[in-house]
C-alpha positions as YAML, in Angstrom:
chain: A
units: angstrom
residues:
- id: 1
  name: MET
  ca: [-15.96, 5.30, -30.37]
- id: 2
  name: PRO
  ca: [-13.97, 2.67, -29.86]
- id: 3
  name: SER
  ca: [-15.32, -0.11, -27.57]
- id: 4
  name: LYS
  ca: [-13.77, -0.81, -24.29]
- id: 5
  name: LYS
  ca: [-11.51, -3.23, -23.74]
- id: 6
  name: ILE
  ca: [-12.90, -6.89, -21.56]
- id: 7
  name: LEU
  ca: [-10.68, -7.48, -18.36]
- id: 8
  name: ASN
  ca: [-11.79, -10.92, -16.68]
- id: 9
  name: VAL
  ca: [-10.76, -10.67, -12.95]
- id: 10
  name: GLY
  ca: [-10.20, -13.55, -10.16]
- id: 11
  name: MET
  ca: [-9.62, -12.33, -6.89]
- id: 12
  name: ILE
  ca: [-8.19, -14.63, -4.68]
- id: 13
  name: GLY
  ca: [-9.03, -13.19, -1.11]
- id: 14
  name: GLN
  ca: [-12.72, -12.56, 0.66]
- id: 15
  name: GLY
  ca: [-11.49, -10.75, 3.22]
- id: 16
  name: PHE
  ca: [-11.50, -6.40, 4.31]
- id: 17
  name: MET
  ca: [-8.96, -5.93, 1.01]
- id: 18
  name: GLY
  ca: [-11.06, -8.59, -0.43]
- id: 19
  name: ARG
  ca: [-14.81, -5.90, -0.59]
- id: 20
  name: ALA
  ca: [-11.94, -3.19, -0.66]
- id: 21
  name: HIS
  ca: [-10.74, -4.14, -4.15]
- id: 22
  name: SER
  ca: [-14.29, -5.47, -4.74]
- id: 23
  name: ASN
  ca: [-15.06, -1.99, -4.65]
- id: 24
  name: ALA
  ca: [-12.70, -0.54, -6.54]
- id: 25
  name: TYR
  ca: [-13.76, -2.84, -9.30]
- id: 26
  name: ARG
  ca: [-16.85, -1.91, -9.70]
- id: 27
  name: GLN
  ca: [-15.87, 2.00, -9.27]
- id: 28
  name: ALA
  ca: [-13.10, 2.39, -11.51]
- id: 29
  name: ASN
  ca: [-15.50, 3.18, -14.43]
- id: 30
  name: HIS
  ca: [-17.38, 5.34, -11.79]
- id: 31
  name: PHE
  ca: [-15.19, 8.29, -11.52]
- id: 32
  name: PHE
  ca: [-12.50, 7.86, -14.10]
- id: 33
  name: ASP
  ca: [-12.74, 7.39, -18.35]
- id: 34
  name: THR
  ca: [-10.42, 3.95, -19.29]
- id: 35
  name: ASN
  ca: [-10.59, 1.76, -22.03]
- id: 36
  name: PHE
  ca: [-11.71, -1.02, -19.95]
- id: 37
  name: ASN
  ca: [-14.47, -2.55, -18.78]
- id: 38
  name: LEU
  ca: [-14.12, -4.88, -15.96]
- id: 39
  name: ASN
  ca: [-15.57, -7.98, -15.33]
- id: 40
  name: LEU
  ca: [-15.85, -9.97, -11.51]
- id: 41
  name: LYS
  ca: [-15.41, -13.31, -12.51]
- id: 42
  name: VAL
  ca: [-15.15, -15.69, -9.79]
- id: 43
  name: LEU
  ca: [-14.26, -14.82, -6.34]
- id: 44
  name: CYS
  ca: [-12.08, -17.44, -4.29]
- id: 45
  name: GLY
  ca: [-12.02, -18.46, -0.69]
- id: 46
  name: ARG
  ca: [-12.39, -20.63, 1.97]
- id: 47
  name: ASP
  ca: [-15.12, -19.90, 3.85]
- id: 48
  name: ARG
  ca: [-17.77, -20.97, 1.21]
- id: 49
  name: GLY
  ca: [-20.58, -19.31, 3.49]
- id: 50
  name: ARG
  ca: [-19.18, -16.31, 3.60]
- id: 51
  name: LEU
  ca: [-17.72, -15.98, 0.45]
- id: 52
  name: ASP
  ca: [-21.34, -16.80, -1.37]
- id: 53
  name: ALA
  ca: [-22.66, -14.09, 0.90]
- id: 54
  name: MET
  ca: [-19.73, -11.85, -0.38]
- id: 55
  name: ALA
  ca: [-19.83, -13.16, -3.84]
- id: 56
  name: SER
  ca: [-23.83, -11.88, -3.68]
- id: 57
  name: GLN
  ca: [-22.90, -8.59, -2.21]
- id: 58
  name: TRP
  ca: [-20.34, -7.37, -4.70]
- id: 59
  name: GLY
  ca: [-21.83, -8.62, -7.79]
- id: 60
  name: TRP
  ca: [-18.78, -11.50, -8.68]
- id: 61
  name: GLU
  ca: [-20.19, -14.14, -11.11]
- id: 62
  name: ASP
  ca: [-18.95, -17.54, -10.15]
- id: 63
  name: THR
  ca: [-17.53, -18.39, -6.67]
- id: 64
  name: GLU
  ca: [-14.44, -20.98, -6.01]
- id: 65
  name: THR
  ca: [-12.37, -22.86, -3.00]
- id: 66
  name: ASP
  ca: [-9.33, -23.97, -4.42]
- id: 67
  name: TRP
  ca: [-7.02, -20.88, -6.05]
- id: 68
  name: TRP
  ca: [-5.53, -23.15, -8.73]
- id: 69
  name: LYS
  ca: [-8.60, -23.98, -10.07]
- id: 70
  name: VAL
  ca: [-8.73, -19.97, -10.58]
- id: 71
  name: VAL
  ca: [-5.64, -19.71, -12.07]
- id: 72
  name: GLU
  ca: [-6.36, -21.77, -14.46]
- id: 73
  name: ARG
  ca: [-9.18, -20.25, -16.20]
- id: 74
  name: ASN
  ca: [-9.02, -19.25, -20.09]
- id: 75
  name: ASP
  ca: [-11.20, -17.03, -19.12]
- id: 76
  name: ILE
  ca: [-9.50, -14.95, -16.47]
- id: 77
  name: ASP
  ca: [-7.19, -12.20, -17.44]
- id: 78
  name: VAL
  ca: [-6.28, -10.84, -14.61]
- id: 79
  name: ILE
  ca: [-5.42, -12.60, -10.69]
- id: 80
  name: ASP
  ca: [-5.61, -10.35, -7.70]
- id: 81
  name: ILE
  ca: [-3.82, -11.81, -4.32]
- id: 82
  name: GLY
  ca: [-5.78, -10.79, -1.15]
- id: 83
  name: THR
  ca: [-4.97, -14.11, 0.53]
- id: 84
  name: PRO
  ca: [-2.43, -14.53, 3.97]
- id: 85
  name: ASN
  ca: [1.06, -13.71, 2.98]
- id: 86
  name: ASP
  ca: [2.84, -17.06, 2.90]
- id: 87
  name: LEU
  ca: [0.09, -17.84, -0.30]
- id: 88
  name: HIS
  ca: [1.54, -14.63, -2.18]
- id: 89
  name: VAL
  ca: [4.40, -16.46, -3.85]
- id: 90
  name: ALA
  ca: [2.80, -19.66, -5.10]
- id: 91
  name: ILE
  ca: [-0.19, -17.96, -6.38]
- id: 92
  name: ALA
  ca: [1.81, -15.05, -8.04]
- id: 93
  name: GLU
  ca: [3.95, -17.60, -9.65]
- id: 94
  name: ALA
  ca: [1.29, -19.75, -10.88]
- id: 95
  name: ALA
  ca: [-0.48, -16.97, -12.31]
- id: 96
  name: ALA
  ca: [2.37, -15.26, -13.83]
- id: 97
  name: ALA
  ca: [3.23, -18.25, -15.33]
- id: 98
  name: ALA
  ca: [-0.48, -19.06, -16.77]
- id: 99
  name: GLY
  ca: [0.05, -15.52, -18.54]
- id: 100
  name: LYS
  ca: [-2.13, -13.49, -15.99]
- id: 101
  name: ILE
  ca: [-2.16, -10.06, -15.09]
- id: 102
  name: VAL
  ca: [-1.29, -10.19, -11.96]
- id: 103
  name: LEU
  ca: [-2.06, -7.52, -8.72]
- id: 104
  name: CYS
  ca: [-0.89, -8.75, -5.42]
- id: 105
  name: GLU
  ca: [-1.57, -6.80, -1.84]
- id: 106
  name: LYS
  ca: [1.11, -5.71, 0.77]
- id: 107
  name: PRO
  ca: [3.59, -6.64, 1.65]
- id: 108
  name: LEU
  ca: [4.69, -8.50, -1.20]
- id: 109
  name: ALA
  ca: [5.49, -11.89, 0.32]
- id: 110
  name: THR
  ca: [7.16, -13.07, 3.91]
- id: 111
  name: ASN
  ca: [10.86, -12.83, 3.10]
- id: 112
  name: THR
  ca: [12.70, -11.39, 0.27]
- id: 113
  name: ALA
  ca: [13.80, -14.74, -1.13]
- id: 114
  name: GLU
  ca: [9.61, -14.58, -1.82]
- id: 115
  name: ALA
  ca: [9.97, -11.57, -3.34]
- id: 116
  name: GLU
  ca: [12.44, -11.91, -5.62]
- id: 117
  name: ARG
  ca: [10.74, -14.69, -7.68]
- id: 118
  name: MET
  ca: [7.47, -13.30, -7.46]
- id: 119
  name: THR
  ca: [9.14, -10.20, -9.34]
- id: 120
  name: LYS
  ca: [11.39, -12.58, -11.61]
- id: 121
  name: ALA
  ca: [8.34, -14.86, -12.04]
- id: 122
  name: VAL
  ca: [5.76, -11.18, -13.41]
- id: 123
  name: ASP
  ca: [8.86, -9.57, -15.17]
- id: 124
  name: GLY
  ca: [7.69, -8.48, -18.29]
- id: 125
  name: LYS
  ca: [3.87, -8.69, -17.92]
- id: 126
  name: PRO
  ca: [1.93, -5.92, -16.17]
- id: 127
  name: ASN
  ca: [1.62, -6.08, -12.27]
- id: 128
  name: LEU
  ca: [0.14, -4.07, -9.21]
- id: 129
  name: VAL
  ca: [1.32, -3.95, -5.56]
- id: 130
  name: TRP
  ca: [-1.69, -2.38, -3.69]
- id: 131
  name: PHE
  ca: [0.02, 0.00, -2.17]
- id: 132
  name: ASN
  ca: [-2.81, 2.37, -1.91]
- id: 133
  name: TYR
  ca: [-1.65, 5.62, -0.05]
- id: 134
  name: ARG
  ca: [0.40, 6.76, -3.04]
- id: 135
  name: ARG
  ca: [-3.12, 7.75, -4.36]
- id: 136
  name: ALA
  ca: [-3.94, 9.43, -1.04]
- id: 137
  name: PRO
  ca: [-4.54, 13.47, -2.84]
- id: 138
  name: ALA
  ca: [-2.93, 14.45, 0.05]
- id: 139
  name: VAL
  ca: [0.18, 12.32, -0.38]
- id: 140
  name: ALA
  ca: [-0.41, 13.12, -3.89]
- id: 141
  name: PHE
  ca: [0.03, 16.69, -3.45]
- id: 142
  name: ALA
  ca: [2.83, 16.31, -1.15]
- id: 143
  name: LYS
  ca: [4.79, 14.50, -3.71]
- id: 144
  name: GLN
  ca: [3.58, 17.21, -6.17]
- id: 145
  name: LEU
  ca: [5.25, 19.74, -3.79]
- id: 146
  name: ILE
  ca: [8.50, 18.22, -2.45]
- id: 147
  name: ASP
  ca: [9.40, 17.58, -6.73]
- id: 148
  name: GLU
  ca: [8.55, 21.11, -7.05]
- id: 149
  name: GLY
  ca: [11.70, 21.82, -5.12]
- id: 150
  name: ARG
  ca: [8.95, 23.30, -2.22]
- id: 151
  name: ILE
  ca: [10.25, 22.18, 0.66]
- id: 152
  name: GLY
  ca: [14.33, 22.41, -1.00]
- id: 153
  name: GLN
  ca: [16.65, 20.03, 1.32]
- id: 154
  name: VAL
  ca: [15.03, 17.34, 3.55]
- id: 155
  name: TYR
  ca: [16.63, 17.05, 6.70]
- id: 156
  name: HIS
  ca: [14.09, 15.21, 8.54]
- id: 157
  name: TYR
  ca: [11.58, 12.46, 7.40]
- id: 158
  name: ARG
  ca: [9.25, 11.08, 10.51]
- id: 159
  name: ALA
  ca: [6.82, 8.39, 10.09]
- id: 160
  name: THR
  ca: [4.72, 6.82, 12.22]
- id: 161
  name: TYR
  ca: [1.56, 3.94, 11.88]
- id: 162
  name: LEU
  ca: [0.25, 3.93, 15.03]
- id: 163
  name: ASN
  ca: [-2.43, 1.15, 15.44]
- id: 164
  name: SER
  ca: [-4.75, -0.21, 17.72]
- id: 165
  name: SER
  ca: [-5.76, -3.48, 16.53]
- id: 166
  name: GLY
  ca: [-3.63, -5.52, 19.15]
- id: 167
  name: LEU
  ca: [-5.65, -4.52, 21.85]
- id: 168
  name: ASN
  ca: [-8.49, -6.30, 20.47]
- id: 169
  name: PRO
  ca: [-8.37, -9.95, 21.87]
- id: 170
  name: ALA
  ca: [-10.62, -11.34, 19.07]
- id: 171
  name: ARG
  ca: [-7.34, -10.95, 16.95]
- id: 172
  name: ALA
  ca: [-5.05, -13.01, 18.72]
- id: 173
  name: ASN
  ca: [-5.66, -16.04, 16.70]
- id: 174
  name: THR
  ca: [-5.67, -14.50, 13.54]
- id: 175
  name: TRP
  ca: [-3.09, -14.74, 11.05]
- id: 176
  name: ARG
  ca: [-1.51, -11.70, 10.84]
- id: 177
  name: TYR
  ca: [-0.55, -12.40, 14.54]
- id: 178
  name: SER
  ca: [1.59, -15.93, 12.87]
- id: 179
  name: LYS
  ca: [5.12, -15.92, 11.44]
- id: 180
  name: ALA
  ca: [3.51, -18.82, 9.00]
- id: 181
  name: THR
  ca: [1.17, -17.04, 7.67]
- id: 182
  name: ALA
  ca: [2.52, -13.33, 7.76]
- id: 183
  name: GLY
  ca: [6.29, -13.29, 7.90]
- id: 184
  name: SER
  ca: [6.25, -11.06, 10.41]
- id: 185
  name: GLY
  ca: [3.57, -8.29, 12.60]
- id: 186
  name: ALA
  ca: [3.51, -5.22, 12.39]
- id: 187
  name: ALA
  ca: [6.41, -4.31, 10.84]
- id: 188
  name: GLY
  ca: [5.11, -6.71, 7.24]
- id: 189
  name: ASP
  ca: [1.72, -5.08, 8.10]
- id: 190
  name: LEU
  ca: [1.77, -1.12, 8.94]
- id: 191
  name: LEU
  ca: [5.44, -0.17, 8.83]
- id: 192
  name: SER
  ca: [5.83, -2.11, 4.93]
- id: 193
  name: HIS
  ca: [3.46, 1.49, 4.45]
- id: 194
  name: LEU
  ca: [5.36, 3.94, 5.75]
- id: 195
  name: LEU
  ca: [8.64, 2.15, 3.71]
- id: 196
  name: ASP
  ca: [7.05, 2.53, 0.41]
- id: 197
  name: LEU
  ca: [5.79, 6.38, 1.02]
- id: 198
  name: ALA
  ca: [9.22, 7.45, 2.21]
- id: 199
  name: LEU
  ca: [11.12, 5.47, -0.74]
- id: 200
  name: TRP
  ca: [8.64, 7.61, -3.24]
- id: 201
  name: LEU
  ca: [8.45, 10.82, -1.28]
- id: 202
  name: ASN
  ca: [11.77, 10.82, -0.34]
- id: 203
  name: GLY
  ca: [14.66, 8.69, -2.06]
- id: 204
  name: PRO
  ca: [16.18, 5.75, -0.95]
- id: 205
  name: ILE
  ca: [17.26, 4.95, 2.17]
- id: 206
  name: GLN
  ca: [21.46, 4.15, 2.65]
- id: 207
  name: GLU
  ca: [21.35, 2.38, 5.54]
- id: 208
  name: LEU
  ca: [19.50, 1.72, 9.45]
- id: 209
  name: CYS
  ca: [19.42, 0.24, 12.80]
- id: 210
  name: SER
  ca: [16.04, -1.13, 14.32]
- id: 211
  name: MET
  ca: [14.33, -2.44, 16.86]
- id: 212
  name: LEU
  ca: [11.51, -4.96, 17.12]
- id: 213
  name: LYS
  ca: [9.14, -5.41, 20.21]
- id: 214
  name: THR
  ca: [6.43, -8.43, 21.07]
- id: 215
  name: PHE
  ca: [4.29, -7.37, 23.86]
- id: 216
  name: VAL
  ca: [2.09, -10.83, 23.92]
- id: 217
  name: PRO
  ca: [4.35, -13.48, 25.52]
- id: 218
  name: GLY
  ca: [4.90, -16.44, 23.02]
- id: 219
  name: ARG
  ca: [3.92, -14.58, 20.29]
- id: 220
  name: ASP
  ca: [6.51, -14.94, 17.36]
- id: 221
  name: VAL
  ca: [5.89, -12.02, 15.04]
- id: 222
  name: ASP
  ca: [6.54, -8.29, 16.57]
- id: 223
  name: ASP
  ca: [3.99, -5.90, 17.76]
- id: 224
  name: ALA
  ca: [5.98, -2.81, 17.28]
- id: 225
  name: ALA
  ca: [9.13, -1.69, 14.78]
- id: 226
  name: LEU
  ca: [11.06, 1.32, 15.48]
- id: 227
  name: MET
  ca: [13.80, 2.14, 13.08]
- id: 228
  name: MET
  ca: [16.35, 5.14, 12.42]
- id: 229
  name: ALA
  ca: [17.08, 5.80, 8.83]
- id: 230
  name: ARG
  ca: [19.75, 7.74, 6.77]
- id: 231
  name: PHE
  ca: [18.84, 8.37, 2.96]
- id: 232
  name: ALA
  ca: [20.55, 9.21, -0.04]
- id: 233
  name: ASN
  ca: [19.88, 12.36, -0.44]
- id: 234
  name: GLY
  ca: [21.45, 13.08, 3.20]
- id: 235
  name: SER
  ca: [18.15, 13.56, 5.32]
- id: 236
  name: VAL
  ca: [17.59, 11.46, 8.13]
- id: 237
  name: GLY
  ca: [14.66, 9.91, 9.39]
- id: 238
  name: THR
  ca: [12.47, 7.91, 11.89]
- id: 239
  name: LEU
  ca: [9.56, 5.40, 11.19]
- id: 240
  name: GLU
  ca: [7.49, 3.58, 14.05]
- id: 241
  name: ALA
  ca: [4.70, 1.07, 13.41]
- id: 242
  name: THR
  ca: [3.00, -0.63, 16.14]
- id: 243
  name: ARG
  ca: [-0.56, -2.52, 17.11]
- id: 244
  name: TYR
  ca: [-0.80, -1.30, 20.27]
- id: 245
  name: GLY
  ca: [-0.97, 3.00, 20.24]
- id: 246
  name: THR
  ca: [-3.62, 2.71, 22.20]
- id: 247
  name: GLY
  ca: [-6.21, 6.02, 21.60]
- id: 248
  name: ASN
  ca: [-5.25, 5.92, 17.22]
- id: 249
  name: ARG
  ca: [-6.95, 3.79, 14.87]
- id: 250
  name: ASN
  ca: [-5.39, 3.94, 12.03]
- id: 251
  name: ARG
  ca: [-2.04, 7.10, 12.06]
- id: 252
  name: ASN
  ca: [-0.96, 6.82, 9.45]
- id: 253
  name: MET
  ca: [1.62, 9.97, 9.11]
- id: 254
  name: PHE
  ca: [4.16, 11.47, 7.86]
- id: 255
  name: GLU
  ca: [6.32, 14.57, 8.38]
- id: 256
  name: ILE
  ca: [9.14, 16.12, 5.93]
- id: 257
  name: HIS
  ca: [11.58, 19.24, 6.99]
- id: 258
  name: GLY
  ca: [13.68, 20.67, 4.64]
- id: 259
  name: SER
  ca: [15.15, 24.28, 4.05]
- id: 260
  name: LYS
  ca: [12.27, 26.09, 2.36]
- id: 261
  name: GLY
  ca: [9.58, 24.27, 4.47]
- id: 262
  name: ALA
  ca: [7.55, 21.37, 5.68]
- id: 263
  name: LEU
  ca: [4.70, 18.97, 4.84]
- id: 264
  name: VAL
  ca: [2.61, 17.44, 7.32]
- id: 265
  name: PHE
  ca: [-0.16, 13.83, 6.58]
- id: 266
  name: ASN
  ca: [-1.98, 12.62, 8.57]
- id: 267
  name: LEU
  ca: [-4.23, 9.66, 7.68]
- id: 268
  name: GLU
  ca: [-6.73, 10.03, 9.92]
- id: 269
  name: GLU
  ca: [-7.16, 13.41, 8.75]
- id: 270
  name: MET
  ca: [-6.68, 12.15, 5.11]
- id: 271
  name: ASN
  ca: [-8.73, 15.46, 2.97]
- id: 272
  name: ARG
  ca: [-6.07, 17.53, 4.21]
- id: 273
  name: LEU
  ca: [-2.07, 18.31, 4.60]
- id: 274
  name: GLN
  ca: [-0.29, 20.58, 6.50]
- id: 275
  name: TYR
  ca: [2.29, 23.23, 4.60]
- id: 276
  name: PHE
  ca: [4.77, 25.58, 6.37]
- id: 277
  name: ASN
  ca: [6.68, 27.96, 3.79]
- id: 278
  name: VAL
  ca: [9.87, 29.60, 5.20]
- id: 279
  name: ASP
  ca: [9.57, 32.82, 2.91]
- id: 280
  name: ASP
  ca: [6.01, 33.45, 5.03]
- id: 281
  name: PRO
  ca: [5.85, 37.51, 6.15]
- id: 282
  name: ALA
  ca: [6.93, 36.35, 10.53]
- id: 283
  name: GLU
  ca: [3.46, 37.88, 11.11]
- id: 284
  name: VAL
  ca: [1.64, 35.08, 9.11]
- id: 285
  name: SER
  ca: [4.03, 32.33, 9.35]
- id: 286
  name: GLY
  ca: [2.87, 28.98, 10.44]
- id: 287
  name: MET
  ca: [1.44, 25.75, 9.27]
- id: 288
  name: ARG
  ca: [-1.60, 26.21, 6.40]
- id: 289
  name: ASN
  ca: [-3.88, 23.25, 7.03]
- id: 290
  name: ILE
  ca: [-4.98, 22.51, 3.33]
- id: 291
  name: LEU
  ca: [-8.35, 20.90, 2.60]
- id: 292
  name: VAL
  ca: [-6.71, 18.72, -0.82]
- id: 293
  name: THR
  ca: [-10.37, 18.25, -2.47]
- id: 294
  name: GLY
  ca: [-9.15, 21.51, -5.32]
- id: 295
  name: PRO
  ca: [-9.18, 22.96, -7.31]
- id: 296
  name: GLY
  ca: [-5.83, 22.07, -8.60]
- id: 297
  name: HIS
  ca: [-5.17, 19.67, -6.53]
- id: 298
  name: PRO
  ca: [-4.39, 15.56, -7.65]
- id: 299
  name: TYR
  ca: [-7.91, 13.59, -8.70]
- id: 300
  name: VAL
  ca: [-9.81, 16.11, -8.08]
- id: 301
  name: ASN
  ca: [-11.69, 16.49, -11.35]
- id: 302
  name: GLN
  ca: [-12.38, 12.55, -10.95]
- id: 303
  name: PHE
  ca: [-14.11, 12.73, -7.49]
- id: 304
  name: TRP
  ca: [-16.44, 14.98, -6.02]
- id: 305
  name: PRO
  ca: [-16.26, 19.37, -6.47]
- id: 306
  name: PRO
  ca: [-13.95, 21.23, -4.85]
- id: 307
  name: GLY
  ca: [-14.98, 21.35, -1.03]
- id: 308
  name: HIS
  ca: [-16.27, 17.98, -0.33]
- id: 309
  name: VAL
  ca: [-14.17, 15.02, 1.10]
- id: 310
  name: ILE
  ca: [-13.55, 11.28, -0.03]
- id: 311
  name: GLY
  ca: [-12.19, 8.24, 2.22]
- id: 312
  name: TYR
  ca: [-9.94, 5.37, 2.34]
- id: 313
  name: GLU
  ca: [-11.92, 3.96, -0.32]
- id: 314
  name: HIS
  ca: [-11.14, 6.22, -2.54]
- id: 315
  name: THR
  ca: [-7.62, 5.38, -2.68]
- id: 316
  name: PHE
  ca: [-8.40, 2.05, -3.95]
- id: 317
  name: ILE
  ca: [-10.29, 3.17, -6.90]
- id: 318
  name: ALA
  ca: [-7.32, 5.73, -7.86]
- id: 319
  name: THR
  ca: [-4.87, 3.22, -7.51]
- id: 320
  name: LEU
  ca: [-6.83, 0.55, -9.85]
- id: 321
  name: ALA
  ca: [-7.35, 3.31, -12.58]
- id: 322
  name: ASP
  ca: [-3.94, 4.52, -12.52]
- id: 323
  name: PHE
  ca: [-3.13, 1.46, -13.33]
- id: 324
  name: LEU
  ca: [-5.47, 0.44, -15.91]
- id: 325
  name: ARG
  ca: [-4.35, 3.76, -17.60]
- id: 326
  name: ALA
  ca: [-1.03, 2.55, -17.63]
- id: 327
  name: LEU
  ca: [-2.42, -1.30, -18.74]
- id: 328
  name: ASP
  ca: [-3.60, 0.68, -22.40]
- id: 329
  name: GLU
  ca: [-0.56, 3.18, -22.67]
- id: 330
  name: GLU
  ca: [1.67, 0.10, -22.15]
- id: 331
  name: THR
  ca: [3.84, 2.50, -20.02]
- id: 332
  name: GLU
  ca: [5.02, 1.10, -16.30]
- id: 333
  name: PHE
  ca: [3.15, 1.23, -13.49]
- id: 334
  name: HIS
  ca: [4.19, 2.14, -9.91]
- id: 335
  name: ALA
  ca: [3.76, 0.64, -7.01]
- id: 336
  name: ASN
  ca: [4.40, -2.55, -8.56]
- id: 337
  name: PHE
  ca: [6.24, -5.98, -7.88]
- id: 338
  name: GLU
  ca: [9.88, -4.20, -8.12]
- id: 339
  name: ASP
  ca: [8.84, -1.47, -5.77]
- id: 340
  name: GLY
  ca: [7.57, -4.49, -3.14]
- id: 341
  name: LEU
  ca: [10.87, -5.88, -3.92]
- id: 342
  name: LYS
  ca: [12.30, -3.23, -2.40]
- id: 343
  name: VAL
  ca: [10.13, -2.46, 0.75]
- id: 344
  name: GLN
  ca: [10.56, -6.44, 1.40]
- id: 345
  name: ARG
  ca: [14.36, -5.82, 1.73]
- id: 346
  name: LEU
  ca: [14.18, -3.19, 4.13]
- id: 347
  name: LEU
  ca: [11.71, -5.29, 6.06]
- id: 348
  name: THR
  ca: [14.08, -8.01, 5.90]
- id: 349
  name: ALA
  ca: [17.45, -5.39, 6.93]
- id: 350
  name: VAL
  ca: [14.93, -4.17, 9.71]
- id: 351
  name: GLU
  ca: [14.71, -7.21, 11.15]
- id: 352
  name: GLU
  ca: [18.75, -8.25, 10.77]
- id: 353
  name: ALA
  ca: [19.25, -4.63, 12.30]
- id: 354
  name: ASP
  ca: [17.48, -5.68, 15.38]
- id: 355
  name: ALA
  ca: [18.84, -8.81, 15.74]
- id: 356
  name: LYS
  ca: [22.69, -7.59, 15.31]
- id: 357
  name: LYS
  ca: [21.79, -4.44, 17.59]
- id: 358
  name: THR
  ca: [23.85, -2.20, 14.94]
- id: 359
  name: TRP
  ca: [23.34, -0.11, 11.92]
- id: 360
  name: VAL
  ca: [22.54, -2.50, 8.42]
- id: 361
  name: PRO
  ca: [23.60, -1.56, 4.75]
- id: 362
  name: VAL
  ca: [21.15, -1.24, 2.41]
- id: 363
  name: ALA
  ca: [22.12, -2.26, -0.85]
...
């Protein structure tokens, strides 16, 4: 049996996403048969005390507070960017120039110009954007049903990301609430996820109109983002993201209505997918609430036996494993920087449409 290739990982960022990614690196080979061994080589962050504690907890070999030093290391193969958004472009360009494989959290950048620079920098090199919800088994199953024609011609695409994190006053002064470091508020943080899934499940958006709202006086990023869209496939859509969705912790939901059926997904019940089939007899017609844990469902052979639910962390594990398979097979992985750039252009269009109070075409 051939020996596995070794990839030394340098992760820049020690927060929430740093933990999620660390877990994925640790767990990928426990659930998936990849051809790579992943060495957690160096963890980089700004808070030395928290950095050392996190490195010890997750088994990172070294720590560093200067990301330039991580990028310059000859023993690092992969740079994973989990920093505030304003640092993404500089790190990605430097890492790509140093010949590294580059992985990056979403949104790709703070604006389209930065995202274009990043995409150009990694052209021809393996890259990934952590749009992890594509790998929730129920979402992947929804994609399968759509591609099989189970819901027919799509009429409506409806998506909401209702989060109540804005109600927590302790978060008000963090980087996600500053335009300088985040680029935008709920739009980049939450709407970006909705847009990526909309593009993946329902195809390109041709034009949109939008409204951005900031509820806290003096804040320079949006607290809520609402948009309407016309898709290239003829369907219409509404997408809404807010940090003030009181009563909802993390309700990332989509609802798709077509000529043959409908689909509904809600991250707060992430192991389930609702499916409606118009051909069911009237006396039993209704939404089926499917537990997407197998048999016959995406990733059922990688995680637990049918009927045993999985969690948020498994979406990162599956994302990484699929990337490693694409890397080994030298095939293109999605979501990549090109996909992240498409989302970034839509975020820019959302800002433009809100400012102009009109419909905006999407290039």
